[in-house]
C-alpha positions in Angstrom: 128.4 81.5 112.0 131.4 79.5 111.1 131.1 77.0 114.4 127.0 76.5 113.4 127.9 75.2 110.1 130.9 73.4 111.1 129.0 71.4 114.0 126.0 70.8 112.1 127.7 69.3 108.6 125.1 70.2 106.8 125.0 72.4 103.6 124.7 76.3 103.5 122.5 77.2 101.9 120.3 74.4 101.8 117.5 74.6 99.2 116.3 71.0 99.9 114.6 72.6 103.4 112.1 74.5 101.4 109.7 71.1 101.2 106.0 71.0 101.6 106.3 71.2 105.3 108.4 73.9 105.6 106.8 75.9 103.6 103.3 75.1 105.2 105.0 76.1 108.5 106.4 79.4 107.1 102.8 80.3 106.5 101.7 80.0 110.1 104.7 81.7 110.8 103.9 84.6 109.0 100.4 84.9 110.3 101.4 84.9 113.6 104.0 87.6 113.0 101.4 89.2 111.2 98.6 89.0 113.7 100.4 89.8 116.5 101.7 93.3 114.7 98.5 94.4 113.8 96.9 93.4 117.2 99.6 95.3 118.7 99.3 98.4 116.5 95.5 98.1 117.1 96.0 98.3 120.6 98.6 100.7 120.7 96.5 103.4 118.5 93.6 102.9 120.6 95.3 103.9 123.9 97.6 106.2 122.1 95.1 108.7 120.3 93.0 109.2 123.2 96.3 109.7 125.3 97.7 112.3 122.9 94.3 114.4 122.2 94.0 114.3 126.1 97.9 116.0 126.2 96.5 118.6 123.4 93.7 119.4 125.6 95.4 119.8 128.8 99.0 120.3 128.0 100.3 120.0 131.5 99.7 115.8 130.8 102.0 116.3 127.8 105.4 115.8 130.1 104.6 112.9 132.7 103.0 110.8 129.6 105.6 111.2 127.5 107.9 110.0 130.6 105.6 107.0 131.5 105.5 105.8 127.7 109.3 106.7 127.5 110.4 104.8 130.6 107.6 102.0 129.1 109.9 102.2 125.9 113.2 101.9 127.4 112.4 98.1 129.3 114.3 95.2 128.0 112.4 93.6 125.5 112.9 89.9 126.2 112.7 90.7 130.5 109.4 92.4 130.1 107.7 89.5 128.0 109.6 86.8 129.8 108.2 88.5 133.6 104.8 89.1 132.1 104.7 85.4 131.0 105.8 84.0 134.5 104.2 86.5 136.6 100.8 87.3 135.2 97.9 85.3 136.1 97.6 82.7 133.6 93.8 82.2 133.9 93.4 86.3 133.2 95.7 87.0 130.7 96.3 83.5 128.9 100.0 81.7 128.2 100.9 83.4 125.3 99.0 85.5 122.6 97.7 87.7 125.2 101.0 87.9 126.9 102.7 89.1 123.5 100.2 91.4 122.5 100.5 93.4 126.3 104.1 93.2 125.9 104.2 94.4 122.2 101.5 96.9 122.6 103.5 99.2 125.3 106.2 99.3 122.8 104.2 100.9 120.3 102.8 103.8 122.8 105.8 106.2 123.1 106.2 106.3 119.1 102.3 106.5 118.6 101.7 109.0 121.1 104.6 111.6 120.3 103.9 111.5 116.6 100.2 111.9 117.0 100.5 115.0 119.7 103.2 116.3 116.8 100.6 115.8 114.3 97.8 117.5 116.1 100.0 120.2 117.4 101.1 120.8 113.2 97.8 121.8 112.6 97.6 125.7 112.0 96.0 127.8 114.3 94.3 129.9 112.3 93.0 126.8 110.0 91.0 125.7 113.5 90.3 129.1 113.9 88.2 128.8 110.9 86.8 126.0 111.6 85.5 126.9 114.5 84.1 130.0 113.3 82.2 128.1 111.0 80.1 126.4 113.9 82.5 123.6 114.2 81.8 121.7 117.9 85.3 120.6 119.3 84.7 117.1 118.6 83.5 117.5 115.1 86.9 120.1 114.3 89.0 117.1 115.8 87.5 114.5 113.3 87.2 116.2 110.5 89.9 119.0 110.4 92.7 118.3 112.6 93.0 114.6 112.4 92.7 114.7 108.2 95.7 117.4 108.6 97.7 115.3 110.7 97.7 112.2 109.0 100.8 112.4 107.7 102.6 112.6 111.0 100.7 110.1 112.7 101.1 107.8 110.0 104.8 108.1 109.8 104.6 107.4 113.4 102.5 104.2 112.6 105.1 103.8 110.2 108.0 103.5 112.6 106.0 101.6 115.0 105.7 98.9 112.8 108.9 98.4 111.5 109.4 98.2 115.6 107.2 96.1 116.8 107.9 93.2 113.4 111.5 93.2 114.8 110.0 92.9 118.6 108.0 90.3 117.6 110.7 87.7 117.4 111.5 88.2 121.0 107.8 86.6 121.8 109.5 82.9 120.2 111.0 82.9 124.2 107.2 81.9 125.0 106.2 80.4 121.9 105.0 82.8 119.8 107.6 85.1 117.6 106.0 84.2 113.9 109.5 84.3 112.2 111.7 84.4 115.0 110.8 80.6 116.1 113.0 79.8 113.5 116.1 81.5 115.2 115.2 79.2 118.1 114.7 75.9 116.3 117.8 76.7 114.2 120.0 77.5 117.2 118.6 74.3 119.0 119.1 72.3 115.7 122.7 73.8 114.7 121.0 75.0 111.4 122.3 77.8 109.8 120.1 77.7 106.9 116.5 77.7 109.5 118.2 80.7 111.1 119.1 82.7 108.0 115.5 82.5 106.4 113.8 83.8 109.9 116.2 86.5 109.6 115.5 87.2 105.8 111.8 87.0 106.1 112.0 88.7 109.0 113.9 91.5 107.5 112.1 91.1 104.1 108.6 91.3 105.9 109.4 95.0 107.4 110.3 96.7 104.1 107.0 95.2 102.9 104.6 96.3 105.7 106.4 99.9 105.6 106.2 100.0 101.8 102.2 99.3 101.9 101.4 101.9 105.0 103.3 104.5 102.3 100.7 103.6 100.1 98.2 103.8 102.5 99.1 107.0 102.9 98.9 108.3 99.6 95.6 107.1 99.6 94.7 108.8 102.8 96.2 111.7 102.3 96.2 112.6 98.6 96.7 116.9 99.4 99.8 115.9 101.2 101.0 114.4 97.6 100.3 117.3 95.6 101.6 119.8 97.5 105.3 117.6 98.0 104.9 118.0 94.1 104.5 121.4 93.5 106.7 122.3 96.2 
């Protein structure tokens, strides 16, 4: 940091950086950061939820699916994103947005799959049996009983996946995406500490805000768990 300051010769903090052009740029980067995060979580849930239901239905699938998503999660993010950008057919996957979303989605799968299975597995057996005795079909029981009761654990997984994805989004700056991560790239290229610092602070603040927002969503969707916790 001292080297950057010495080479740039610019004051830090440099409040003049927050001019009209940069404010508009931050708005665009915020939209991009959130777009990548929301798309990754959406497609992650779209894949992980059916896999979790299948793992609950056929228990022998759980370990292979857990191992597969675990292996995908351990792939270095920068290497995966750059490799996908370099080797996937451009005409099919596009240059930047689709490549970024695919890579980010991969990193959500382990967390979402594991927490969904854990949530569904936490539903008491007697509750399931009572729903079946009342004439619920397996699908209706899953949608009306099991998923609602599993929501606190599932949303906890979504929170972890969201914060993780918000951090990984910055890596996609290497292929021209990245939201606030682009500030890291341009800041280091220009040896401008203020730009790097703004990117770090805004990325951190966005992660906190999204996590708090998901806590609010959880309280709205699962009021019974809040009241049960208050009585406890």
